[in-house]
N, CA, C, O and the ligand as a Tripos MOL2 file, in Angstrom:
@<TRIPOS>MOLECULE
protein
  277   275    70     0     0
PROTEIN
NO_CHARGES

@<TRIPOS>ATOM
      1 N           0.7890   -1.3120   -0.0120 N.3       1 MET1
      2 CA         -0.0620   -0.0170   -0.0220 C.3       1 MET1
      3 C           0.9140    1.2640   -0.0370 C.2       1 MET1
      4 O           0.5780    2.2970    0.5420 O.2       1 MET1
      5 N           2.0500    1.1590   -0.6760 N.am      2 SER2
      6 CA          2.8760    2.3140   -0.6360 C.3       2 SER2
      7 C           2.4120    3.2880   -1.7500 C.2       2 SER2
      8 O           2.5890    4.4980   -1.6090 O.2       2 SER2
      9 N           1.8200    2.7730   -2.8550 N.am      3 GLU3
     10 CA          1.3340    3.8470   -3.9860 C.3       3 GLU3
     11 C           0.0790    4.0220   -3.5860 C.2       3 GLU3
     12 O          -0.6430    3.0830   -3.2510 O.2       3 GLU3
     13 N          -0.3290    5.4080   -3.5900 N.am      4 ARG4
     14 CA         -1.4240    6.0020   -3.1520 C.3       4 ARG4
     15 C          -1.9810    6.9460   -4.2600 C.2       4 ARG4
     16 O          -2.7760    7.8440   -3.9840 O.2       4 ARG4
     17 N          -1.5170    6.7010   -5.5720 N.am      5 VAL5
     18 CA         -1.7560    7.4720   -6.6350 C.3       5 VAL5
     19 C          -3.2010    7.1620   -7.2430 C.2       5 VAL5
     20 O          -3.4430    6.0440   -7.6980 O.2       5 VAL5
     21 N          -4.0590    8.0790   -7.2400 N.am      6 LEU6
     22 CA         -5.4110    7.8530   -7.7330 C.3       6 LEU6
     23 C          -5.2990    8.2910   -9.0470 C.2       6 LEU6
     24 O          -4.7210    9.3200   -9.3960 O.2       6 LEU6
     25 N          -5.9750    7.3350   -9.9150 N.am      7 ARG7
     26 CA         -5.9540    7.5810  -11.3200 C.3       7 ARG7
     27 C          -7.4420    7.7970  -11.7970 C.2       7 ARG7
     28 O          -8.3190    7.0440  -11.3740 O.2       7 ARG7
     29 N          -7.6920    8.6750  -12.5530 N.am      8 VAL8
     30 CA         -9.1400    8.9630  -13.1600 C.3       8 VAL8
     31 C          -8.9890    9.0250  -14.5410 C.2       8 VAL8
     32 O          -7.9140    9.0870  -15.1370 O.2       8 VAL8
     33 N         -10.2570    9.0040  -15.0990 N.am      9 ASN9
     34 CA        -10.2200    9.0260  -16.6520 C.3       9 ASN9
     35 C         -10.5530   10.3500  -17.0640 C.2       9 ASN9
     36 O         -11.5490   10.8650  -16.5550 O.2       9 ASN9
     37 N          -9.8420   11.0250  -17.9550 N.am     10 CYS10
     38 CA        -10.1400   12.2750  -18.5440 C.3      10 CYS10
     39 C         -11.6990   12.2540  -18.8920 C.2      10 CYS10
     40 O         -12.1600   11.2530  -19.4420 O.2      10 CYS10
     41 N         -12.4470   13.2460  -18.6090 N.am     11 PRO11
     42 CA        -13.8730   13.0750  -19.0060 C.3      11 PRO11
     43 C         -14.1020   13.3650  -20.4670 C.2      11 PRO11
     44 O         -15.1020   13.0050  -21.0880 O.2      11 PRO11
     45 N         -13.1110   14.0350  -20.9520 N.am     12 THR12
     46 CA        -13.2270   14.4440  -22.4600 C.3      12 THR12
     47 C         -12.6200   13.3570  -23.3870 C.2      12 THR12
     48 O         -13.2620   13.0920  -24.4030 O.2      12 THR12
     49 N         -11.4440   12.6880  -23.1530 N.am     13 CYS13
     50 CA        -10.7760   11.8940  -24.0490 C.3      13 CYS13
     51 C         -10.7860   10.5670  -23.5160 C.2      13 CYS13
     52 O         -10.5720    9.6630  -24.3230 O.2      13 CYS13
     53 N         -11.0060   10.2420  -22.2280 N.am     14 LYS14
     54 CA        -11.0000    9.0950  -21.3060 C.3      14 LYS14
     55 C          -9.6350    8.4850  -21.2020 C.2      14 LYS14
     56 O          -9.4810    7.3000  -20.9090 O.2      14 LYS14
     57 N          -8.6320    9.3230  -21.4500 N.am     15 ASP15
     58 CA         -7.3110    9.0600  -21.1400 C.3      15 ASP15
     59 C          -7.0900    8.8780  -19.6020 C.2      15 ASP15
     60 O          -7.8910    9.3530  -18.7980 O.2      15 ASP15
     61 N          -5.9520    8.1570  -19.2030 N.am     16 ILE16
     62 CA         -5.8360    7.9820  -17.8280 C.3      16 ILE16
     63 C          -5.1760    9.2530  -17.2380 C.2      16 ILE16
     64 O          -4.2570    9.7500  -17.8880 O.2      16 ILE16
     65 N          -5.5140    9.7710  -16.1900 N.am     17 VAL17
     66 CA         -4.8420   10.9340  -15.5500 C.3      17 VAL17
     67 C          -4.5870   10.6490  -14.1350 C.2      17 VAL17
     68 O          -5.4950   10.3080  -13.3780 O.2      17 VAL17
     69 N          -3.2400   10.7950  -13.7270 N.am     18 GLU18
     70 CA         -3.0200   10.6140  -12.2710 C.3      18 GLU18
     71 C          -3.1990   11.8660  -11.4970 C.2      18 GLU18
     72 O          -2.7540   12.9510  -11.8710 O.2      18 GLU18
     73 N          -3.9070   11.6630  -10.3370 N.am     19 TRP19
     74 CA         -4.4160   12.7400   -9.4910 C.3      19 TRP19
     75 C          -3.3160   13.2560   -8.6800 C.2      19 TRP19
     76 O          -3.1080   12.8000   -7.5560 O.2      19 TRP19
     77 N          -2.6250   14.1530   -9.1720 N.am     20 GLY20
     78 CA         -1.4460   14.6780   -8.3870 C.3      20 GLY20
     79 C          -0.9260   15.9880   -9.0800 C.2      20 GLY20
     80 O          -1.3030   16.4320  -10.1650 O.2      20 GLY20
     81 N          -0.0240   16.4950   -8.2680 N.am     21 GLU21
     82 CA          0.5170   17.7980   -8.6900 C.3      21 GLU21
     83 C           1.0190   17.9240  -10.3550 C.2      21 GLU21
     84 O           1.0580   18.9450  -11.0410 O.2      21 GLU21
     85 N           1.3900   16.4820  -10.7480 N.am     22 GLN22
     86 CA          1.8230   16.5210  -12.1330 C.3      22 GLN22
     87 C           0.6400   16.7040  -13.1810 C.2      22 GLN22
     88 O           0.7900   16.8000  -14.3990 O.2      22 GLN22
     89 N          -0.5410   16.7350  -12.4980 N.am     23 SER23
     90 CA         -1.8140   16.8280  -13.5580 C.3      23 SER23
     91 C          -2.5680   18.1320  -13.0810 C.2      23 SER23
     92 O          -3.5300   18.0960  -12.3140 O.2      23 SER23
     93 N          -2.0210   19.3110  -13.6240 N.am     24 PRO24
     94 CA         -2.6340   20.5140  -13.1160 C.3      24 PRO24
     95 C          -4.0400   20.7180  -13.7460 C.2      24 PRO24
     96 O          -4.7300   21.6750  -13.3930 O.2      24 PRO24
     97 N          -4.4280   19.9140  -14.5830 N.am     25 TRP25
     98 CA         -5.6690   19.9980  -15.2110 C.3      25 TRP25
     99 C          -6.5530   18.9830  -14.7770 C.2      25 TRP25
    100 O          -7.6570   18.8790  -15.3110 O.2      25 TRP25
    101 N          -6.1660   18.1570  -13.7940 N.am     26 ARG26
    102 CA         -7.1400   17.0100  -13.3610 C.3      26 ARG26
    103 C          -8.5940   17.5690  -13.1110 C.2      26 ARG26
    104 O          -8.7020   18.7450  -12.7620 O.2      26 ARG26
    105 N          -9.6020   16.8660  -13.2550 N.am     27 PRO27
    106 CA         -9.4620   15.5390  -13.8290 C.3      27 PRO27
    107 C          -9.1400   15.2890  -15.3560 C.2      27 PRO27
    108 O          -9.2270   14.1980  -15.9210 O.2      27 PRO27
    109 N          -8.7770   16.4130  -15.8910 N.am     28 PHE28
    110 CA         -8.7420   16.4080  -17.4290 C.3      28 PHE28
    111 C          -7.0580   16.0810  -17.5470 C.2      28 PHE28
    112 O          -6.2360   16.2860  -16.6530 O.2      28 PHE28
    113 N          -6.8120   15.5670  -18.7800 N.am     29 CYS29
    114 CA         -5.4770   15.1160  -18.9050 C.3      29 CYS29
    115 C          -4.6000   16.3700  -19.4530 C.2      29 CYS29
    116 O          -3.3760   16.3670  -19.3230 O.2      29 CYS29
    117 N          -5.2110   17.3120  -19.9970 N.am     30 CYS30
    118 CA         -4.5570   18.4720  -20.4960 C.3      30 CYS30
    119 C          -5.5230   19.5770  -20.6460 C.2      30 CYS30
    120 O          -6.7370   19.3940  -20.5640 O.2      30 CYS30
    121 N          -4.9690   20.7410  -20.8680 N.am     31 GLU31
    122 CA         -5.6480   22.0920  -20.9620 C.3      31 GLU31
    123 C          -6.7750   22.0930  -21.9630 C.2      31 GLU31
    124 O          -7.8560   22.6710  -21.8500 O.2      31 GLU31
    125 N          -6.3110   21.2940  -23.0400 N.am     32 ARG32
    126 CA         -7.3070   21.3990  -24.2880 C.3      32 ARG32
    127 C          -8.5610   20.5630  -23.9140 C.2      32 ARG32
    128 O          -9.6820   20.9320  -24.2620 O.2      32 ARG32
    129 N          -8.3670   19.5230  -23.2560 N.am     33 CYS33
    130 CA         -9.4420   18.7490  -22.8600 C.3      33 CYS33
    131 C         -10.4260   19.5840  -21.8210 C.2      33 CYS33
    132 O         -11.6420   19.6620  -21.9990 O.2      33 CYS33
    133 N          -9.7870   20.1440  -20.8080 N.am     34 LYS34
    134 CA        -10.6490   20.9570  -19.8590 C.3      34 LYS34
    135 C         -11.4770   22.0480  -20.7210 C.2      34 LYS34
    136 O         -12.6790   22.2070  -20.5040 O.2      34 LYS34
    137 N         -10.8390   22.7400  -21.6350 N.am     35 LEU35
    138 CA        -11.4170   23.8000  -22.4370 C.3      35 LEU35
    139 C         -12.5980   23.1750  -23.3070 C.2      35 LEU35
    140 O         -13.6840   23.7390  -23.4450 O.2      35 LEU35
    141 N         -12.2790   21.9920  -23.8590 N.am     36 ILE36
    142 CA        -13.3940   21.3660  -24.5500 C.3      36 ILE36
    143 C         -14.5800   21.0980  -23.7330 C.2      36 ILE36
    144 O         -15.7140   21.3950  -24.1090 O.2      36 ILE36
    145 N         -14.3000   20.4960  -22.5370 N.am     37 ASP37
    146 CA        -15.4610   20.1350  -21.5700 C.3      37 ASP37
    147 C         -16.1970   21.5010  -21.0890 C.2      37 ASP37
    148 O         -17.4250   21.5290  -21.0210 O.2      37 ASP37
    149 N         -15.4000   22.6410  -20.7540 N.am     38 PHE38
    150 CA        -15.9230   23.8590  -20.5880 C.3      38 PHE38
    151 C         -16.9400   24.3300  -21.5880 C.2      38 PHE38
    152 O         -18.0330   24.8240  -21.3110 O.2      38 PHE38
    153 N         -16.4440   24.1160  -22.7820 N.am     39 GLY39
    154 CA        -17.1750   24.5500  -23.9330 C.3      39 GLY39
    155 C         -18.6610   23.7470  -24.0790 C.2      39 GLY39
    156 O         -19.6750   24.2280  -24.5840 O.2      39 GLY39
    157 N         -18.5360   22.6100  -23.5920 N.am     40 GLU40
    158 CA        -19.8000   21.6220  -23.8060 C.3      40 GLU40
    159 C         -20.7180   22.2950  -22.6720 C.2      40 GLU40
    160 O         -21.9100   22.4940  -22.9060 O.2      40 GLU40
    161 N         -20.1780   22.6180  -21.5190 N.am     41 TRP41
    162 CA        -21.0370   23.1410  -20.5020 C.3      41 TRP41
    163 C         -21.7110   24.5710  -21.0240 C.2      41 TRP41
    164 O         -22.8840   24.8590  -20.7900 O.2      41 TRP41
    165 N         -20.8300   25.3900  -21.7380 N.am     42 ALA42
    166 CA        -21.3360   26.5980  -22.3220 C.3      42 ALA42
    167 C         -22.5460   26.2810  -23.1980 C.2      42 ALA42
    168 O         -23.4970   27.0560  -23.3010 O.2      42 ALA42
    169 N         -22.4740   25.2270  -23.7590 N.am     43 ASN43
    170 CA        -23.4370   25.0890  -24.9280 C.3      43 ASN43
    171 C         -24.6850   24.3500  -24.2520 C.2      43 ASN43
    172 O         -25.6930   24.0780  -24.9050 O.2      43 ASN43
    173 N         -24.5420   24.0430  -22.8900 N.am     44 GLU44
    174 CA        -25.6330   23.4380  -22.2180 C.3      44 GLU44
    175 C         -26.0010   21.9390  -22.9500 C.2      44 GLU44
    176 O         -27.1500   21.5000  -22.9980 O.2      44 GLU44
    177 N         -24.9210   21.3040  -23.4560 N.am     45 ARG45
    178 CA        -25.2310   20.0190  -24.1410 C.3      45 ARG45
    179 C         -24.6660   18.9900  -23.0200 C.2      45 ARG45
    180 O         -24.7270   17.7970  -23.3180 O.2      45 ARG45
    181 N         -24.1830   19.3020  -21.9010 N.am     46 HIS46
    182 CA        -23.4870   18.4680  -21.0850 C.3      46 HIS46
    183 C         -24.3410   17.7810  -19.9850 C.2      46 HIS46
    184 O         -24.8700   18.4540  -19.1010 O.2      46 HIS46
    185 N         -24.4690   16.4480  -20.0510 N.am     47 SER47
    186 CA        -25.1340   15.7800  -18.9380 C.3      47 SER47
    187 C         -24.4130   14.6450  -18.5930 C.2      47 SER47
    188 O         -24.0450   13.8260  -19.4350 O.2      47 SER47
    189 N         -24.1210   14.5200  -17.0500 N.am     48 ILE48
    190 CA        -23.4740   13.5210  -16.6020 C.3      48 ILE48
    191 C         -24.4540   12.6660  -15.5930 C.2      48 ILE48
    192 O         -25.0100   13.1560  -14.6100 O.2      48 ILE48
    193 N         -24.5470   11.4760  -15.9630 N.am     49 PRO49
    194 CA        -25.5010   10.6260  -15.1390 C.3      49 PRO49
    195 C         -24.8130   10.6010  -13.7180 C.2      49 PRO49
    196 O         -23.6110   10.3830  -13.5650 O.2      49 PRO49
    197 N         -25.7100   10.8470  -12.6930 N.am     50 GLY50
    198 CA        -25.1200   10.7570  -11.3980 C.3      50 GLY50
    199 C         -24.3650   12.0550  -10.9890 C.2      50 GLY50
    200 O         -23.6040   12.0410  -10.0220 O.2      50 GLY50
    201 N         -24.5780   13.1760  -11.7260 N.am     51 ALA51
    202 CA        -23.9850   14.5850  -11.3860 C.3      51 ALA51
    203 C         -24.4520   14.9430  -10.1110 C.2      51 ALA51
    204 O         -25.5780   14.5660   -9.7870 O.2      51 ALA51
    205 N         -23.6790   15.7020   -9.2260 N.am     52 PRO52
    206 CA        -24.0410   16.2170   -8.0210 C.3      52 PRO52
    207 C         -25.3350   16.8720   -8.0610 C.2      52 PRO52
    208 O         -25.5290   17.7620   -8.8900 O.2      52 PRO52
    209 N         -26.2490   16.5140   -7.2370 N.am     53 VAL53
    210 CA        -27.5080   17.1590   -7.1650 C.3      53 VAL53
    211 C         -27.6680   18.5700   -6.2340 C.2      53 VAL53
    212 O         -27.3010   18.6370   -5.0610 O.2      53 VAL53
    213 N         -28.2150   19.5500   -6.9040 N.am     54 ASP54
    214 CA        -28.1760   20.8580   -6.1770 C.3      54 ASP54
    215 C         -29.2310   20.6340   -4.9560 C.2      54 ASP54
    216 O         -30.3740   20.1850   -5.0400 O.2      54 ASP54
    217 N         -28.5690   21.0450   -3.8690 N.am     55 PRO55
    218 CA        -29.3830   20.8680   -2.6670 C.3      55 PRO55
    219 C         -30.7300   21.6640   -2.6860 C.2      55 PRO55
    220 O         -31.6760   21.2200   -2.0350 O.2      55 PRO55
    221 N         -30.8350   22.6090   -3.2710 N.am     56 GLU56
    222 CA        -32.0120   23.3430   -3.3530 C.3      56 GLU56
    223 C         -33.1100   22.6020   -4.2160 C.2      56 GLU56
    224 O         -34.2880   22.5260   -3.8660 O.2      56 GLU56
    225 N         -32.6080   22.0720   -5.3630 N.am     57 GLN57
    226 CA        -33.3920   21.1670   -6.1410 C.3      57 GLN57
    227 C         -33.9340   20.1070   -5.4280 C.2      57 GLN57
    228 O         -35.1320   19.8410   -5.5240 O.2      57 GLN57
    229 N         -33.0520   19.3700   -4.6070 N.am     58 LEU58
    230 CA        -33.5170   18.2500   -3.9470 C.3      58 LEU58
    231 C         -34.5630   18.5470   -2.7560 C.2      58 LEU58
    232 O         -35.4100   17.7240   -2.4090 O.2      58 LEU58
    233 N         -34.4080   19.7960   -2.1820 N.am     59 ALA59
    234 CA        -35.4750   20.2610   -1.2640 C.3      59 ALA59
    235 C         -36.8450   20.3870   -1.9290 C.2      59 ALA59
    236 O         -37.8690   19.8900   -1.4610 O.2      59 ALA59
    237 N         -36.7790   21.0580   -3.0070 N.am     60 ASN60
    238 CA        -38.0370   21.1510   -3.8260 C.3      60 ASN60
    239 C         -38.7360   19.8910   -4.1780 C.2      60 ASN60
    240 O         -39.9630   19.7960   -4.1550 O.2      60 ASN60
    241 N         -37.9190   18.9060   -4.5100 N.am     61 LEU61
    242 CA        -38.5260   17.5450   -4.7650 C.3      61 LEU61
    243 C         -39.0620   16.8560   -3.5890 C.2      61 LEU61
    244 O         -40.0210   16.0860   -3.6400 O.2      61 LEU61
    245 N         -38.3240   17.1970   -2.3840 N.am     62 THR62
    246 CA        -38.9110   16.5260   -1.1980 C.3      62 THR62
    247 C         -40.0180   17.2830   -0.8050 C.2      62 THR62
    248 O         -40.9360   16.6190   -0.3220 O.2      62 THR62
    249 N         -40.1940   18.5700   -0.8850 N.am     63 ASN63
    250 CA        -41.4910   19.2400   -0.5670 C.3      63 ASN63
    251 C         -42.6110   18.8160   -1.2990 C.2      63 ASN63
    252 O         -43.7090   18.6420   -0.7700 O.2      63 ASN63
    253 N         -42.3420   18.6100   -2.7100 N.am     64 ARG64
    254 CA        -43.5200   18.1490   -3.6370 C.3      64 ARG64
    255 C         -43.9650   16.8420   -3.0700 C.2      64 ARG64
    256 O         -45.1530   16.6940   -2.7830 O.2      64 ARG64
    257 N         -43.1190   15.9060   -2.8910 N.am     65 SER65
    258 CA        -43.5690   14.5440   -2.4120 C.3      65 SER65
    259 C         -44.4240   14.7000   -1.1260 C.2      65 SER65
    260 O         -45.4640   14.0720   -0.9320 O.2      65 SER65
    261 N         -43.8960   15.5790   -0.2870 N.am     66 ASP66
    262 CA        -44.6470   15.5820    1.0490 C.3      66 ASP66
    263 C         -46.2040   16.0050    0.9550 C.2      66 ASP66
    264 O         -47.0880   15.6830    1.7500 O.2      66 ASP66
    265 N         -46.3370   16.8330   -0.2500 N.am     67 GLU67
    266 CA        -47.7310   17.3350   -0.3880 C.3      67 GLU67
    267 C         -48.7040   16.1340   -0.5080 C.2      67 GLU67
    268 O         -49.9020   16.3180   -0.2960 O.2      67 GLU67
    269 N         -48.2440   14.9590   -0.8290 N.am     68 HIS68
    270 CA        -49.1180   13.9820   -1.0820 C.3      68 HIS68
    271 C         -50.0750   13.4640    0.2220 C.2      68 HIS68
    272 O         -51.2150   13.0000    0.1880 O.2      68 HIS68
    273 N         -49.2320   13.7040    1.3250 N.am     69 ASP69
    274 CA        -49.8240   13.5200    2.5150 C.3      69 ASP69
    275 C         -50.4510   11.8360    2.5730 C.2      69 ASP69
    276 O         -51.0390   11.4300    3.5750 O.2      69 ASP69
    277 ZN         -7.8960   14.3480  -22.4280 Zn       70 ZN70
@<TRIPOS>BOND
     1     1     2 1
     2     2     3 1
     3     3     4 2
     4     3     5 am
     5     5     6 1
     6     6     7 1
     7     7     8 2
     8     7     9 am
     9     9    10 1
    10    10    11 1
    11    11    12 2
    12    11    13 am
    13    13    14 1
    14    14    15 1
    15    15    16 2
    16    15    17 am
    17    17    18 1
    18    18    19 1
    19    19    20 2
    20    19    21 am
    21    21    22 1
    22    22    23 1
    23    23    24 2
    24    23    25 am
    25    25    26 1
    26    26    27 1
    27    27    28 2
    28    27    29 am
    29    29    30 1
    30    30    31 1
    31    31    32 2
    32    31    33 am
    33    33    34 1
    34    34    35 1
    35    35    36 2
    36    35    37 am
    37    37    38 1
    38    38    39 1
    39    39    40 2
    40    39    41 am
    41    41    42 1
    42    42    43 1
    43    43    44 2
    44    43    45 am
    45    45    46 1
    46    46    47 1
    47    47    48 2
    48    47    49 am
    49    49    50 1
    50    50    51 1
    51    51    52 2
    52    51    53 am
    53    53    54 1
    54    54    55 1
    55    55    56 2
    56    55    57 am
    57    57    58 1
    58    58    59 1
    59    59    60 2
    60    59    61 am
    61    61    62 1
    62    62    63 1
    63    63    64 2
    64    63    65 am
    65    65    66 1
    66    66    67 1
    67    67    68 2
    68    67    69 am
    69    69    70 1
    70    70    71 1
    71    71    72 2
    72    71    73 am
    73    73    74 1
    74    74    75 1
    75    75    76 2
    76    75    77 am
    77    77    78 1
    78    78    79 1
    79    79    80 2
    80    79    81 am
    81    81    82 1
    82    82    83 1
    83    83    84 2
    84    83    85 am
    85    85    86 1
    86    86    87 1
    87    87    88 2
    88    87    89 am
    89    89    90 1
    90    90    91 1
    91    91    92 2
    92    91    93 am
    93    93    94 1
    94    94    95 1
    95    95    96 2
    96    95    97 am
    97    97    98 1
    98    98    99 1
    99    99   100 2
   100    99   101 am
   101   101   102 1
   102   102   103 1
   103   103   104 2
   104   103   105 am
   105   105   106 1
   106   106   107 1
   107   107   108 2
   108   107   109 am
   109   109   110 1
   110   110   111 1
   111   111   112 2
   112   111   113 am
   113   113   114 1
   114   114   115 1
   115   115   116 2
   116   115   117 am
   117   117   118 1
   118   118   119 1
   119   119   120 2
   120   119   121 am
   121   121   122 1
   122   122   123 1
   123   123   124 2
   124   123   125 am
   125   125   126 1
   126   126   127 1
   127   127   128 2
   128   127   129 am
   129   129   130 1
   130   130   131 1
   131   131   132 2
   132   131   133 am
   133   133   134 1
   134   134   135 1
   135   135   136 2
   136   135   137 am
   137   137   138 1
   138   138   139 1
   139   139   140 2
   140   139   141 am
   141   141   142 1
   142   142   143 1
   143   143   144 2
   144   143   145 am
   145   145   146 1
   146   146   147 1
   147   147   148 2
   148   147   149 am
   149   149   150 1
   150   150   151 1
   151   151   152 2
   152   151   153 am
   153   153   154 1
   154   154   155 1
   155   155   156 2
   156   155   157 am
   157   157   158 1
   158   158   159 1
   159   159   160 2
   160   159   161 am
   161   161   162 1
   162   162   163 1
   163   163   164 2
   164   163   165 am
   165   165   166 1
   166   166   167 1
   167   167   168 2
   168   167   169 am
   169   169   170 1
   170   170   171 1
   171   171   172 2
   172   171   173 am
   173   173   174 1
   174   174   175 1
   175   175   176 2
   176   175   177 am
   177   177   178 1
   178   178   179 1
   179   179   180 2
   180   179   181 am
   181   181   182 1
   182   182   183 1
   183   183   184 2
   184   183   185 am
   185   185   186 1
   186   186   187 1
   187   187   188 2
   188   187   189 am
   189   189   190 1
   190   190   191 1
   191   191   192 2
   192   191   193 am
   193   193   194 1
   194   194   195 1
   195   195   196 2
   196   195   197 am
   197   197   198 1
   198   198   199 1
   199   199   200 2
   200   199   201 am
   201   201   202 1
   202   202   203 1
   203   203   204 2
   204   203   205 am
   205   205   206 1
   206   206   207 1
   207   207   208 2
   208   207   209 am
   209   209   210 1
   210   210   211 1
   211   211   212 2
   212   211   213 am
   213   213   214 1
   214   214   215 1
   215   215   216 2
   216   215   217 am
   217   217   218 1
   218   218   219 1
   219   219   220 2
   220   219   221 am
   221   221   222 1
   222   222   223 1
   223   223   224 2
   224   223   225 am
   225   225   226 1
   226   226   227 1
   227   227   228 2
   228   227   229 am
   229   229   230 1
   230   230   231 1
   231   231   232 2
   232   231   233 am
   233   233   234 1
   234   234   235 1
   235   235   236 2
   236   235   237 am
   237   237   238 1
   238   238   239 1
   239   239   240 2
   240   239   241 am
   241   241   242 1
   242   242   243 1
   243   243   244 2
   244   243   245 am
   245   245   246 1
   246   246   247 1
   247   247   248 2
   248   247   249 am
   249   249   250 1
   250   250   251 1
   251   251   252 2
   252   251   253 am
   253   253   254 1
   254   254   255 1
   255   255   256 2
   256   255   257 am
   257   257   258 1
   258   258   259 1
   259   259   260 2
   260   259   261 am
   261   261   262 1
   262   262   263 1
   263   263   264 2
   264   263   265 am
   265   265   266 1
   266   266   267 1
   267   267   268 2
   268   267   269 am
   269   269   270 1
   270   270   271 1
   271   271   272 2
   272   271   273 am
   273   273   274 1
   274   274   275 1
   275   275   276 2
@<TRIPOS>SUBSTRUCTURE
     1 MET1         2 RESIDUE 1 A MET
     2 SER2         6 RESIDUE 1 A SER
     3 GLU3        10 RESIDUE 1 A GLU
     4 ARG4        14 RESIDUE 1 A ARG
     5 VAL5        18 RESIDUE 1 A VAL
     6 LEU6        22 RESIDUE 1 A LEU
     7 ARG7        26 RESIDUE 1 A ARG
     8 VAL8        30 RESIDUE 1 A VAL
     9 ASN9        34 RESIDUE 1 A ASN
    10 CYS10       38 RESIDUE 1 A CYS
    11 PRO11       42 RESIDUE 1 A PRO
    12 THR12       46 RESIDUE 1 A THR
    13 CYS13       50 RESIDUE 1 A CYS
    14 LYS14       54 RESIDUE 1 A LYS
    15 ASP15       58 RESIDUE 1 A ASP
    16 ILE16       62 RESIDUE 1 A ILE
    17 VAL17       66 RESIDUE 1 A VAL
    18 GLU18       70 RESIDUE 1 A GLU
    19 TRP19       74 RESIDUE 1 A TRP
    20 GLY20       78 RESIDUE 1 A GLY
    21 GLU21       82 RESIDUE 1 A GLU
    22 GLN22       86 RESIDUE 1 A GLN
    23 SER23       90 RESIDUE 1 A SER
    24 PRO24       94 RESIDUE 1 A PRO
    25 TRP25       98 RESIDUE 1 A TRP
    26 ARG26      102 RESIDUE 1 A ARG
    27 PRO27      106 RESIDUE 1 A PRO
    28 PHE28      110 RESIDUE 1 A PHE
    29 CYS29      114 RESIDUE 1 A CYS
    30 CYS30      118 RESIDUE 1 A CYS
    31 GLU31      122 RESIDUE 1 A GLU
    32 ARG32      126 RESIDUE 1 A ARG
    33 CYS33      130 RESIDUE 1 A CYS
    34 LYS34      134 RESIDUE 1 A LYS
    35 LEU35      138 RESIDUE 1 A LEU
    36 ILE36      142 RESIDUE 1 A ILE
    37 ASP37      146 RESIDUE 1 A ASP
    38 PHE38      150 RESIDUE 1 A PHE
    39 GLY39      154 RESIDUE 1 A GLY
    40 GLU40      158 RESIDUE 1 A GLU
    41 TRP41      162 RESIDUE 1 A TRP
    42 ALA42      166 RESIDUE 1 A ALA
    43 ASN43      170 RESIDUE 1 A ASN
    44 GLU44      174 RESIDUE 1 A GLU
    45 ARG45      178 RESIDUE 1 A ARG
    46 HIS46      182 RESIDUE 1 A HIS
    47 SER47      186 RESIDUE 1 A SER
    48 ILE48      190 RESIDUE 1 A ILE
    49 PRO49      194 RESIDUE 1 A PRO
    50 GLY50      198 RESIDUE 1 A GLY
    51 ALA51      202 RESIDUE 1 A ALA
    52 PRO52      206 RESIDUE 1 A PRO
    53 VAL53      210 RESIDUE 1 A VAL
    54 ASP54      214 RESIDUE 1 A ASP
    55 PRO55      218 RESIDUE 1 A PRO
    56 GLU56      222 RESIDUE 1 A GLU
    57 GLN57      226 RESIDUE 1 A GLN
    58 LEU58      230 RESIDUE 1 A LEU
    59 ALA59      234 RESIDUE 1 A ALA
    60 ASN60      238 RESIDUE 1 A ASN
    61 LEU61      242 RESIDUE 1 A LEU
    62 THR62      246 RESIDUE 1 A THR
    63 ASN63      250 RESIDUE 1 A ASN
    64 ARG64      254 RESIDUE 1 A ARG
    65 SER65      258 RESIDUE 1 A SER
    66 ASP66      262 RESIDUE 1 A ASP
    67 GLU67      266 RESIDUE 1 A GLU
    68 HIS68      270 RESIDUE 1 A HIS
    69 ASP69      274 RESIDUE 1 A ASP
    70 ZN70       277 GROUP 0 **** ****
């Protein structure tokens, strides 16, 4: 257990990225991939299954289901 290097896949090109100081653009493999991904966000064409849920949205959903009584 001496190696504790976390490896992730670049969201853009799926290349393996080591999570550390040698990867300043993590989780992207390079600046280009980061910019590409940011461009996707700008175009609102980005959707990640299991993306973090906005706490406010979650509260709204909870309130709605409570109205069923
Ligand atoms: Zn990449």
